[in-house]
C-alpha positions, 0 to 999 in steps of 0.5 A: 839732738846734739852732735859731739864733734872733736874740734882738734881732729884727735883721737879719744881715749876710747878710740885708742883703747879700741885700737889697742884691742884690735892690735892685740886681736891681730897679733893673736890671729897670727899666733904672735905672743906679746910675752915671748917678744917682750921677754926675748933676749934681743928685746931686753938688749935693745931696751937696755941699749936705749935706756943706757944711751938715753941716760948718757945723752940726758946727763951729757947734753940735755940736763944742763940746758934744760935746768938753765931754761927751767930756771930762766922760766921760773925766774920770770915769775919771781918778783925782784925788788931790784929791777936792774938785776940780771934776768938770766939765772946762773948756769948750773955747774957740771957735776964731776964724778969721782 
């Protein structure tokens, strides 16, 4: 009989599901309601804070460099007829809100 061994040493999906079930059982044992925690005003404020600031960081700092690197990556797959053309794509312009 063959033994199946995970070469990467990672956890399988079944292992993750079992851990989630165990975690829920532990919370239930200590009488902690997941619904009450998720619906609490403090949790909602924390999620809103993270979402708003995450969008701000993405729009102000990460969007342009990511678009530039994406274009650079994609342009490496395009076949140019002019072999002396500039390899780096043009940096996208920052959007101005009115």
